[in-house]
Backbone as numpy.savetxt, mean C-alpha at the origin, in Angstrom:
# Nx Ny Nz CAx CAy CAz Cx Cy Cz
-7.56 17.16 -16.23 -7.89 15.88 -16.63 -6.30 14.92 -15.89
-4.99 15.99 -15.93 -4.14 15.35 -14.80 -4.56 15.00 -13.37
-5.46 15.44 -12.68 -5.93 14.73 -11.43 -7.01 13.50 -12.18
-7.34 13.06 -12.94 -7.73 12.43 -12.82 -7.29 10.49 -13.95
-5.69 10.94 -13.54 -4.97 10.25 -14.39 -4.39 9.12 -12.80
-4.75 9.85 -11.75 -4.07 9.21 -10.69 -5.20 8.38 -10.43
-6.50 9.12 -10.38 -7.10 7.64 -9.61 -7.29 6.39 -10.21
-7.49 6.71 -12.22 -7.34 6.09 -13.23 -6.15 4.73 -12.54
-5.39 5.19 -12.87 -4.04 4.17 -11.94 -4.37 3.95 -10.81
-5.30 4.12 -9.64 -4.98 3.82 -8.41 -6.10 2.33 -9.08
-6.98 3.12 -9.53 -8.21 2.15 -9.91 -7.62 0.75 -10.80
-6.34 0.76 -11.59 -5.36 -0.19 -12.21 -4.44 -1.16 -11.39
-4.12 -0.59 -10.07 -3.23 -1.03 -9.27 -4.57 -2.24 -8.32
-5.16 -1.58 -8.25 -6.14 -2.07 -7.59 -6.79 -3.21 -8.16
-6.52 -3.22 -9.32 -7.61 -4.26 -10.49 -5.88 -5.53 -10.93
-5.04 -5.32 -10.84 -3.56 -5.93 -11.08 -3.69 -6.84 -9.28
-3.82 -5.92 -8.23 -3.08 -6.66 -7.02 -4.71 -7.80 -6.70
-5.99 -7.43 -7.12 -6.88 -8.42 -7.49 -6.99 -9.59 -8.17
-6.37 -9.02 -9.58 -6.20 -10.40 -10.12 -4.89 -11.05 -9.61
-4.30 -10.75 -8.72 -3.02 -11.98 -8.74 -3.58 -12.54 -7.46
-4.58 -12.12 -6.74 -5.41 -12.59 -5.37 -6.05 -13.51 -6.17
-6.86 -13.68 -6.97 -7.66 -14.51 -7.65 -7.12 -15.71 -8.07
-6.01 -15.04 -9.23 -5.37 -15.94 -9.41 -4.50 -17.49 -8.46
-3.48 -16.95 -7.41 -3.46 -17.45 -6.16 -4.30 -18.68 -5.76
-5.69 -17.76 -5.45 -6.97 -18.33 -4.59 -7.08 -19.65 -5.80
-7.12 -19.45 -6.89 -7.44 -20.81 -7.97 -6.27 -21.69 -8.08
-5.20 -21.36 -7.99 -3.88 -22.04 -8.60 -2.95 -22.69 -7.50
-3.27 -22.11 -6.83 -2.40 -22.65 -5.13 -3.07 -23.54 -4.14
-3.09 -24.60 -3.43 -3.34 -24.87 -2.52 -2.64 -24.28 -1.08
-3.17 -24.28 0.08 -2.77 -23.02 1.45 -1.40 -23.69 1.73
-1.14 -25.36 1.37 0.70 -25.30 2.18 1.61 -24.74 1.12
0.74 -25.04 -0.40 2.33 -25.17 -1.51 2.85 -23.64 -1.74
3.92 -23.72 -2.21 4.77 -23.12 -2.49 5.63 -23.16 -3.46
5.63 -21.52 -4.59 6.34 -21.90 -5.74 7.72 -21.25 -5.86
8.46 -21.21 -6.37 10.03 -20.51 -6.30 9.55 -19.22 -6.93
10.00 -18.38 -7.23 9.39 -17.79 -8.34 11.13 -16.90 -9.18
11.43 -16.09 -9.19 12.86 -15.29 -8.83 13.67 -15.06 -8.12
14.42 -15.39 -7.75 15.64 -15.05 -6.66 15.21 -15.63 -5.41
14.80 -14.78 -4.43 14.45 -15.50 -3.00 12.89 -15.62 -3.04
12.02 -15.24 -4.15 10.61 -14.18 -4.05 10.03 -16.10 -3.69
9.24 -16.45 -2.98 8.48 -17.63 -3.13 6.75 -16.62 -3.38
5.83 -17.60 -4.08 4.44 -17.51 -4.32 3.74 -18.66 -2.99
3.24 -18.00 -2.32 2.37 -19.04 -1.80 0.66 -18.32 -1.24
-0.10 -18.74 -0.58 -1.26 -18.39 -0.41 -1.50 -18.84 1.30
-1.54 -17.66 1.45 -2.40 -17.23 3.15 -3.60 -16.34 3.24
-4.09 -16.66 4.22 -5.13 -15.78 4.14 -4.92 -15.41 5.91
-4.87 -14.14 5.21 -4.69 -13.11 7.25 -6.14 -12.04 7.17
-6.47 -13.07 8.30 -8.07 -12.44 9.22 -7.36 -11.17 9.63
-6.48 -10.84 10.14 -5.88 -9.73 11.28 -5.41 -8.75 9.98
-4.69 -7.65 10.83 -3.53 -6.47 9.64 -2.65 -7.24 9.88
-1.79 -6.21 9.51 -0.09 -6.35 9.55 0.21 -7.69 10.31
0.68 -8.88 9.50 1.35 -9.82 10.38 0.21 -10.99 11.21
-1.26 -10.77 10.74 -2.09 -11.19 12.23 -2.21 -10.61 13.35
-2.10 -9.10 13.42 -2.55 -8.44 14.25 -4.07 -8.16 14.45
-4.90 -8.24 15.33 -6.18 -7.73 15.97 -6.87 -9.19 14.71
-6.05 -10.19 14.98 -7.01 -11.51 13.88 -8.87 -11.77 14.46
-8.24 -11.85 15.56 -9.37 -12.32 16.88 -10.83 -10.67 16.72
-10.38 -10.06 16.19 -11.74 -8.87 16.41 -11.47 -8.50 14.62
-12.32 -9.58 13.91 -12.42 -9.02 12.58 -12.92 -7.60 12.10
-13.99 -7.72 12.62 -15.38 -6.30 12.86 -14.32 -5.00 13.06
-13.54 -4.87 13.65 -12.82 -3.99 14.21 -11.72 -3.69 13.16
-11.37 -4.67 12.34 -10.15 -4.65 11.01 -10.99 -4.09 10.25
-11.92 -4.63 9.89 -12.75 -4.44 8.44 -12.89 -2.77 8.83
-13.31 -2.44 9.97 -13.78 -1.08 10.04 -12.40 0.20 10.02
-11.75 -0.15 10.41 -10.18 0.52 10.47 -9.90 0.50 9.33
-10.14 -1.11 8.47 -9.01 -0.52 7.05 -9.98 0.14 6.25
-11.56 0.39 6.42 -12.35 1.35 5.42 -12.12 2.63 5.77
-11.57 2.56 7.34 -11.70 4.55 7.69 -10.58 4.78 6.81
-8.99 3.83 7.40 -7.54 4.10 6.45 -7.85 4.63 4.82
-8.71 3.33 4.56 -8.83 3.67 2.69 -9.67 5.06 2.82
-10.64 5.26 3.58 -11.45 6.27 3.33 -10.97 8.00 3.12
-9.53 7.90 4.10 -9.10 8.72 4.72 -7.73 9.36 3.82
-7.07 8.06 3.41 -6.40 8.33 2.15 -7.01 9.12 1.43
-7.95 8.17 0.80 -8.99 8.90 -0.40 -9.75 9.98 -0.72
-9.88 10.19 0.55 -9.80 11.98 1.01 -8.76 12.82 0.49
-8.00 12.37 0.48 -6.69 13.64 0.84 -6.17 13.50 -0.31
-6.32 12.38 -1.15 -6.15 11.92 -2.61 -6.93 12.90 -3.24
-7.89 12.85 -3.20 -9.47 13.86 -4.14 -8.50 15.23 -3.67
-8.35 15.74 -2.88 -8.17 17.28 -2.42 -6.86 17.64 -3.19
-5.66 16.33 -2.43 -4.42 16.94 -3.72 -4.40 17.22 -4.78
-5.53 15.86 -5.84 -5.61 15.94 -7.24 -5.98 17.10 -7.95
-6.63 18.09 -7.46 -7.41 19.66 -7.80 -6.04 20.90 -7.41
-4.61 20.02 -6.70 -4.27 21.71 -7.31 -2.72 20.86 -8.41
-2.23 22.53 -8.72 -1.58 21.87 -9.92 -0.15 21.50 -9.62
0.34 21.78 -8.70 1.83 21.24 -8.39 1.33 19.82 -7.42
2.59 18.87 -7.72 2.55 17.89 -6.48 2.34 16.71 -7.02
3.43 16.37 -8.22 3.04 15.19 -8.60 3.70 13.94 -8.23
4.71 13.95 -7.19 5.08 12.65 -6.39 4.19 12.61 -5.25
3.76 13.70 -4.44 2.71 13.23 -3.39 0.95 12.75 -3.86
1.06 13.42 -4.98 -0.38 12.55 -5.75 -0.27 10.92 -6.29
0.93 10.56 -6.29 1.56 9.72 -7.01 1.75 8.70 -5.92
1.91 9.00 -4.94 2.07 7.84 -3.19 0.92 7.93 -2.96
-0.11 8.99 -3.05 -1.23 8.59 -2.77 -2.24 7.65 -3.30
-1.72 7.96 -4.34 -2.56 6.83 -5.80 -2.23 5.29 -4.59
-0.84 5.36 -4.82 -0.21 4.50 -4.36 -1.16 3.31 -3.24
-0.97 4.72 -2.24 -1.72 3.96 -0.69 -3.05 3.58 -0.82
-3.95 4.44 -1.87 -5.44 4.48 -1.92 -5.11 2.99 -2.12
-5.05 2.41 -3.69 -4.68 0.84 -4.58 -4.74 0.02 -2.99
-3.50 0.22 -2.58 -3.25 -0.82 -1.60 -4.17 -0.78 -0.31
-4.92 0.09 0.15 -5.91 0.44 1.41 -7.17 -0.32 0.50
-7.68 0.20 -0.62 -9.12 -0.69 -1.04 -8.76 -2.00 -1.15
-7.30 -2.08 -1.92 -7.44 -3.34 -2.46 -7.83 -4.51 -1.41
-7.09 -4.53 -0.18 -6.97 -5.29 1.62 -8.46 -4.96 1.32
-8.86 -3.70 1.87 -10.29 -3.63 2.56 -10.90 -4.00 1.29
-10.91 -4.24 0.01 -12.00 -5.35 -0.48 -11.84 -6.34 -0.17
-11.04 -6.81 0.02 -10.37 -8.13 0.56 -11.44 -8.63 1.82
-11.37 -7.86 2.99 -11.67 -7.87 4.35 -13.40 -8.02 4.01
-13.93 -7.07 3.41 -15.45 -6.96 3.15 -15.84 -8.21 2.41
-15.49 -8.29 1.47 -15.47 -9.74 0.70 -15.36 -10.77 0.90
-14.41 -11.20 1.25 -13.59 -12.32 1.64 -13.61 -13.28 2.96
-13.90 -11.86 3.63 -13.50 -12.28 5.00 -12.00 -12.39 5.91
-11.05 -11.75 4.99 -9.59 -12.04 5.12 -8.79 -11.54 3.71
-7.78 -11.01 3.93 -6.74 -10.47 2.78 -5.82 -12.00 2.36
-6.21 -11.98 1.35 -5.02 -13.00 0.56 -3.57 -12.55 0.53
-3.08 -12.82 1.03 -1.13 -12.66 0.62 -0.86 -13.73 -0.01
0.31 -13.29 -0.86 0.83 -14.66 -1.81 2.37 -14.20 -2.26
3.05 -13.03 -1.80 4.38 -13.25 -1.93 5.02 -13.38 -0.88
6.19 -14.35 -0.86 7.15 -14.29 0.19 8.62 -14.03 -0.36
8.99 -14.06 1.08 10.89 -14.27 0.89 11.65 -15.59 1.35
12.24 -16.24 0.46 13.17 -16.82 1.50 14.31 -16.49 1.76
14.38 -16.40 2.87 15.85 -15.55 3.39 15.50 -16.40 4.16
17.37 -15.82 5.29 17.66 -16.64 6.42 16.98 -17.29 7.68
16.77 -16.14 8.28 15.74 -16.04 9.08 14.80 -16.57 8.88
14.50 -17.60 9.79 12.95 -18.51 9.61 11.79 -17.64 9.98
11.72 -16.89 10.87 10.92 -16.10 11.35 10.24 -15.16 9.97
11.13 -14.33 9.52 11.20 -13.35 8.19 10.63 -13.92 7.02
11.36 -15.43 6.51 10.62 -16.25 6.12 8.95 -16.62 5.38
9.12 -16.28 7.02 7.29 -16.63 7.10 6.26 -15.33 6.67
6.97 -14.60 6.53 5.89 -13.25 6.14 5.65 -13.23 4.80
4.16 -13.11 4.59 3.67 -12.68 3.26 3.08 -11.70 2.86
3.13 -10.53 2.10 2.82 -10.24 1.83 1.64 -9.98 -0.25
0.82 -8.98 0.11 0.60 -9.13 -1.37 0.81 -7.71 -2.28
0.83 -7.28 -3.74 1.15 -6.23 -3.85 0.72 -4.90 -3.27
-0.76 -5.01 -3.20 -1.45 -3.55 -1.72 -0.67 -3.43 -0.66
-0.03 -4.26 -0.25 1.47 -4.19 0.74 2.69 -3.25 0.58
3.02 -3.43 -0.88 3.74 -2.84 -1.22 3.69 -1.60 -1.85
2.48 -1.60 -2.38 1.99 -0.46 -2.63 1.90 0.46 -1.56
1.21 0.54 -0.32 1.28 1.09 0.79 2.59 1.87 1.26
3.21 0.62 1.31 4.49 0.87 1.68 5.31 2.05 0.66
5.17 1.96 -0.23 6.07 2.19 -1.66 5.28 4.19 -1.17
3.82 3.92 -0.86 3.67 5.33 -1.11 3.50 5.88 0.14
3.95 5.20 1.66 4.30 5.99 2.53 5.72 6.38 2.33
6.68 5.36 1.52 7.99 6.24 0.89 8.05 7.51 0.83
7.05 7.67 -0.79 6.68 8.69 -1.37 6.18 10.05 -0.15
5.66 9.97 -0.12 4.96 10.97 0.90 5.62 11.31 1.92
6.30 10.20 2.38 7.77 10.77 3.43 8.84 11.16 2.67
8.93 11.12 1.98 10.24 11.96 1.35 9.92 13.30 0.57
8.59 13.33 -0.07 7.65 14.60 -0.33 8.15 15.54 1.01
7.22 15.14 2.45 7.25 16.02 3.58 8.87 16.38 3.49
9.92 15.27 4.01 10.86 15.99 4.27 11.75 17.02 3.58
11.11 17.04 1.87 12.02 17.62 1.25 11.31 19.06 0.72
10.17 18.63 1.08 8.97 20.39 1.57 9.40 21.22 2.97
9.68 20.59 3.54 10.12 21.26 4.99 11.45 21.66 4.55
12.20 21.33 4.06 13.55 21.54 3.74 13.54 22.55 3.15
12.73 23.05 2.26 12.45 24.18 1.22 11.83 25.30 2.13
10.96 25.05 2.60 10.74 26.02 3.67 11.42 26.80 4.28
11.97 25.61 5.37 13.31 26.19 6.11 14.50 27.38 5.08
14.27 27.00 4.44 15.62 27.95 3.45 14.71 29.18 2.89
13.36 29.07 2.53 12.85 29.92 2.51 12.56 31.31 3.71
12.69 30.35 5.04 12.32 31.32 6.04 13.27 32.03 6.58
14.69 31.21 6.42 15.51 31.64 6.78 16.42 33.51 6.08
16.60 34.55 6.99 16.86 35.55 6.74 18.05 35.34 5.71
17.95 36.35 4.67 19.58 36.62 3.72 20.27 37.66 4.58
21.21 36.99 4.76 22.54 38.24 4.92 23.02 38.70 4.06
23.54 40.38 4.75 24.00 40.79 2.89 25.13 41.16 3.27
26.14 41.26 3.12 27.40 42.05 3.89 27.44 43.39 3.19
27.76 44.57 3.95 28.07 45.08 3.64 29.37 45.79 3.73
């Protein structure tokens, strides 16, 4: 049952992002912005490319790259879920899978990814960047997996060091 929890979490996070995307589609005009807490701004942006519109003119390639990435992350998630240990690795992969599938679903179902969360900051270029929960899930999962890798490699290095005994 332990491994299944992370797939249930993935489905729940996917659903949360899709609900927010649907809300934004139905309740915000394209040019409209709503101030939320602090610097957070709610807006509706259709991104036909990858991160910040990269490859927006090659939507078919973007769709299939997104599908491949989501598939690879999900395969890793499935493999890791059968292990007894690795809570944080499972958590990171669950977050990444949820974000990857949410954005991939958008690309296939809507033809674009819906982004809705921006930050009103001093830099006007940075203020234009808009995200969705899936993007935050992917970033958080990547950070968690990086930390897991960093700490597991430092544990391996300690095990491999020969112990020096005083005579």
